[in-house]
C-alpha positions as CSV (number, residue, x, y, z in Angstrom):
1,M,-33.0,11.0,-15.5
2,T,-33.9,12.5,-12.1
3,D,-32.0,12.3,-8.8
4,K,-34.9,10.2,-7.3
5,I,-34.1,7.2,-9.5
6,I,-30.3,7.3,-9.3
7,D,-28.8,4.9,-6.8
8,Y,-25.8,6.9,-5.8
9,E,-24.5,4.3,-3.3
10,K,-24.5,1.7,-6.0
11,L,-22.6,4.0,-8.4
12,K,-20.1,4.8,-5.7
13,S,-19.4,1.2,-5.0
14,G,-18.7,0.8,-8.7
15,G,-16.2,3.6,-8.8
16,F,-18.4,6.5,-10.0
17,M,-18.0,9.6,-7.9
18,R,-20.4,12.5,-8.1
19,Q,-19.1,15.8,-9.6
20,L,-20.0,19.4,-8.9
21,Q,-21.7,19.4,-12.3
22,Q,-25.3,17.9,-12.2
23,G,-25.5,14.5,-13.8
24,Q,-21.7,14.2,-14.3
25,F,-19.5,11.5,-12.7
26,A,-15.8,10.7,-12.5
27,L,-15.1,7.0,-13.1
28,R,-12.3,5.6,-10.9
29,L,-10.5,2.6,-12.5
30,R,-9.2,-0.4,-10.6
31,I,-5.4,0.2,-10.9
32,V,-3.2,-2.1,-8.9
33,G,0.2,-0.7,-7.8
34,G,0.1,2.1,-10.3
35,R,0.8,-0.3,-13.2
36,V,-0.9,0.4,-16.5
37,E,-0.1,-1.3,-19.8
38,A,0.5,0.7,-23.0
39,D,-2.6,-0.8,-24.7
40,Q,-4.7,0.1,-21.7
41,L,-3.5,3.7,-21.9
42,R,-4.7,3.9,-25.6
43,V,-8.1,2.6,-24.7
44,L,-8.3,5.0,-21.7
45,A,-7.5,8.0,-24.0
46,D,-10.3,6.9,-26.4
47,A,-12.8,6.4,-23.5
48,A,-11.9,9.9,-22.1
49,E,-12.6,11.5,-25.5
50,K,-15.8,9.4,-26.1
51,Y,-17.4,9.6,-22.7
52,G,-15.7,12.4,-20.9
53,D,-14.2,15.8,-21.8
54,G,-11.0,14.4,-23.2
55,H,-8.7,14.3,-20.2
56,I,-7.7,11.8,-17.6
57,H,-6.9,12.5,-13.9
58,I,-4.0,10.7,-12.2
59,T,-4.9,10.5,-8.5
60,S,-2.6,10.8,-5.5
61,R,-2.9,7.0,-4.9
62,Q,-1.7,5.8,-8.3
63,G,-5.2,5.7,-9.6
64,V,-6.8,6.8,-12.9
65,E,-10.1,8.6,-13.2
66,I,-12.1,9.7,-16.2
67,P,-14.1,12.8,-15.3
68,F,-17.2,14.2,-16.9
69,V,-19.0,10.9,-17.6
70,N,-22.7,11.5,-18.2
71,I,-25.1,9.6,-16.0
72,D,-26.5,8.0,-19.2
73,D,-23.1,6.6,-20.1
74,V,-22.2,4.9,-16.8
75,N,-23.1,1.5,-18.1
76,N,-21.7,2.0,-21.6
77,I,-18.2,3.1,-20.7
78,G,-17.4,-0.2,-19.0
79,H,-17.8,-2.1,-22.3
80,D,-15.0,-0.1,-23.9
81,L,-12.6,-0.9,-21.1
82,V,-13.2,-4.6,-20.5
83,D,-11.3,-5.9,-23.6
84,V,-8.0,-4.6,-22.1
85,N,-8.8,-5.8,-18.6
86,L,-9.6,-2.3,-17.2
87,R,-12.2,-2.7,-14.5
88,R,-14.1,-0.1,-12.4
89,G,-12.7,0.9,-9.1
90,T,-14.5,1.5,-5.9
91,C,-15.3,4.3,-3.3
92,G,-17.0,4.4,0.1
93,P,-16.6,2.1,3.1
94,R,-14.5,-0.7,1.4
95,V,-11.0,-1.9,0.9
96,R,-9.6,0.5,-1.6
97,G,-7.1,-0.1,-4.4
98,V,-3.6,-1.2,-3.3
99,V,-0.7,1.2,-3.9
100,A,2.8,-0.2,-4.4
101,C,6.3,0.8,-5.6
102,Q,8.1,-1.3,-8.2
103,G,10.4,-2.8,-5.6
104,N,13.1,-5.3,-6.5
105,T,11.9,-5.8,-10.0
106,V,13.2,-2.3,-11.0
107,C,14.6,-0.4,-8.0
108,P,18.2,-1.1,-6.9
109,R,17.2,-0.6,-3.3
110,G,14.1,-2.9,-3.5
111,L,14.2,-5.8,-1.0
112,V,10.8,-7.4,-1.9
113,N,8.4,-7.4,-4.8
114,P,5.5,-5.1,-3.9
115,Q,3.8,-5.4,-7.3
116,D,3.3,-9.2,-6.9
117,L,2.1,-8.8,-3.3
118,A,-0.3,-6.0,-4.4
119,Q,-1.9,-8.2,-7.0
120,K,-2.5,-11.0,-4.5
121,I,-4.0,-8.6,-2.0
122,D,-6.2,-7.0,-4.6
123,E,-7.5,-10.3,-5.9
124,K,-8.5,-11.3,-2.4
125,Y,-9.7,-8.1,-0.8
126,F,-10.5,-5.4,-3.4
127,A,-13.8,-3.7,-2.5
128,A,-14.4,-6.0,0.5
129,P,-16.8,-4.2,2.9
130,A,-15.3,-2.3,5.9
131,P,-16.7,0.1,8.4
132,H,-15.0,3.0,6.6
133,K,-12.4,3.3,3.9
134,F,-9.5,0.9,4.3
135,K,-6.3,1.7,2.5
136,I,-3.3,-0.5,1.9
137,G,0.2,0.6,0.8
138,I,3.3,-1.5,0.1
139,T,6.8,-0.2,-0.2
140,G,9.9,-2.3,-1.1
141,C,12.3,-1.0,1.4
142,P,12.7,1.4,4.4
143,A,13.0,4.4,2.0
144,S,9.2,4.2,2.2
145,C,8.5,5.8,-1.2
146,L,4.9,4.6,-1.0
147,K,4.4,5.9,2.6
148,P,3.1,2.7,4.3
149,Q,2.9,4.7,7.6
150,E,0.1,6.8,6.0
151,N,-2.1,3.8,5.3
152,D,-4.6,1.9,7.4
153,F,-2.5,-1.2,6.7
154,G,1.1,-0.4,5.6
155,I,3.6,-3.0,4.4
156,M,7.4,-2.4,4.1
157,G,10.0,-4.8,2.8
158,G,13.1,-5.4,5.0
159,V,16.0,-7.7,5.7
160,E,17.7,-8.9,8.9
161,P,21.5,-8.4,8.8
162,K,24.0,-10.5,10.7
163,W,27.7,-9.6,11.1
164,I,30.2,-12.5,10.4
165,E,33.4,-11.6,12.3
166,D,35.6,-14.1,10.5
167,L,35.0,-12.4,7.1
168,C,35.3,-8.8,8.3
169,I,38.4,-6.7,7.4
170,I,37.3,-3.8,9.7
171,C,37.2,-1.4,6.7
172,G,34.4,0.7,8.3
173,L,32.3,0.9,5.1
174,C,29.2,-0.5,6.8
175,Q,29.4,2.2,9.4
176,E,29.7,4.8,6.7
177,V,26.6,3.7,4.8
178,C,24.4,3.1,7.8
179,R,21.9,5.9,7.9
180,M,20.6,4.9,11.3
181,D,23.9,4.9,13.2
182,A,23.2,1.3,14.1
183,I,26.8,0.2,13.3
184,K,30.0,1.4,15.0
185,V,33.5,0.2,14.1
186,E,35.8,0.8,17.1
187,D,38.9,-0.9,18.6
188,G,39.2,-3.4,15.8
189,T,35.6,-4.8,16.1
190,V,32.1,-4.0,14.9
191,Y,29.2,-3.1,17.2
192,F,25.7,-3.6,15.9
193,D,22.7,-2.0,17.6
194,R,19.7,-4.0,16.4
195,E,17.2,-1.6,18.0
196,K,18.4,1.3,15.8
197,C,18.5,-0.8,12.6
198,D,15.7,-0.1,10.1
199,L,16.4,-3.3,8.1
200,C,17.4,-1.6,4.9
201,G,20.2,-4.0,4.0
202,D,22.7,-1.3,3.0
203,C,25.4,-2.9,5.1
204,I,24.9,-6.2,3.3
205,A,24.9,-4.6,-0.2
206,S,28.0,-2.5,0.5
207,C,30.3,-5.0,2.3
208,P,33.3,-6.0,0.0
209,T,33.9,-9.3,1.8
210,D,30.4,-10.5,2.5
211,A,30.9,-10.0,6.2
212,W,27.2,-8.9,6.5
213,E,24.7,-11.7,5.8
214,N,21.0,-11.5,5.1
215,V,19.5,-14.0,7.5
216,K,15.8,-13.2,6.9
217,T,13.7,-11.3,4.4
218,G,10.2,-10.3,5.3
219,Y,7.5,-7.6,5.8
220,T,7.2,-5.0,8.5
221,I,3.6,-4.0,9.1
222,F,2.3,-0.6,10.1
223,I,-1.3,-0.2,11.4
224,G,-3.6,2.7,11.7
225,G,-2.1,5.4,9.6
226,K,-4.1,8.0,7.7
227,I,-4.0,11.5,6.2
228,G,-7.1,13.7,6.0
229,R,-8.1,16.5,8.4
230,K,-6.4,14.7,11.4
231,P,-3.3,12.9,10.0
232,K,-1.7,10.2,12.0
233,L,1.3,8.0,11.3
234,G,0.7,4.2,11.6
235,T,2.2,2.3,14.5
236,K,4.9,-0.3,13.7
237,F,3.2,-3.5,14.6
238,V,5.4,-6.4,13.6
239,E,8.7,-6.8,11.8
240,L,9.9,-9.2,9.1
241,V,6.9,-11.6,8.9
242,D,6.5,-13.9,6.0
243,E,3.8,-13.7,3.4
244,D,1.5,-16.2,4.9
245,T,1.7,-14.5,8.3
246,L,1.1,-11.1,6.6
247,F,-2.2,-12.4,5.0
248,D,-3.2,-13.9,8.3
249,I,-2.7,-10.6,10.1
250,L,-4.6,-8.7,7.3
251,E,-7.5,-11.1,7.5
252,R,-7.8,-10.8,11.3
253,T,-7.3,-7.1,11.2
254,L,-10.3,-6.7,8.9
255,N,-12.4,-9.0,11.1
256,F,-11.4,-7.0,14.2
257,Y,-12.3,-3.8,12.4
258,R,-15.7,-5.0,11.3
259,E,-16.5,-6.4,14.7
260,N,-15.4,-3.4,16.8
261,A,-15.5,-0.1,14.9
262,K,-18.0,2.6,15.6
263,S,-19.7,4.4,12.8
264,G,-17.3,6.6,10.8
265,E,-14.1,5.2,12.5
266,R,-11.0,4.4,10.7
267,I,-9.1,1.3,11.9
268,G,-6.5,3.4,13.8
269,E,-9.2,5.2,15.7
270,T,-10.8,1.9,16.7
271,I,-7.4,0.6,18.0
272,D,-6.8,3.9,19.8
273,R,-10.2,3.6,21.5
274,L,-9.8,0.0,22.5
275,G,-6.1,-0.2,23.1
276,I,-3.3,-1.7,21.1
277,E,-3.1,-4.7,23.4
278,I,-6.7,-5.7,22.6
279,Y,-5.9,-5.5,18.9
280,K,-2.7,-7.4,19.3
281,E,-4.5,-10.2,21.2
282,A,-7.1,-10.4,18.4
283,V,-4.6,-10.7,15.5
284,L,-1.5,-12.3,16.8
285,K,-3.0,-15.6,17.9
């Protein structure tokens, strides 16, 4: 098979990336939130031995790739994976696979369920066309293990704390556990600086008398982050929105990106060029 009859763009959209070796490709799988079932791992191992060189590559974005797939096997390898619901990934100017931590299903600090949200986002937006790559990352709390600030669209779980004076015994434990210096206990009372609070909920979890209450759980959204040659942290855009609002903002963000981006621009570069207020007006209707 010659280069002239290989549709590289089609292969790329289906998760096949060209290798240095002529006629060899790495197959990227569609892994959501880094979760792979045990039966899928067994089939992956068999496929790597049958179609590759016997090894699997774990990517920096919770992905799985099978390198050294021959061009003549790009159609065959999919048949071996479909029975365990392993599907091809994607590359190029599209919405990429969603990365996510385990959140409140496993982690003691988790405030939301990133795995569930990642599945919903993947079902609706995976491989959707975009002017450039569009990466989404979800983390379950402000510890930011999944680095939402480094994604085009980053999502972080959080809670809104409220101090209940009548239940407080002024023990000072909330001040001790607050990593942001948002709580001060002085002169027999508690002072809470909401501007410093990162919505982690440690004060709520640590209080022995339930004097800190969770009045709202939601998602903080970061926009425009990326790594690469010119890394840039995303801008905190909104705090503690509910799931419906999150999806509304994501939909309008993608529409804004498609309508306004120049060739080769990431969403953050488009927003920087037009101004954050233009973006805000378009997505916060």
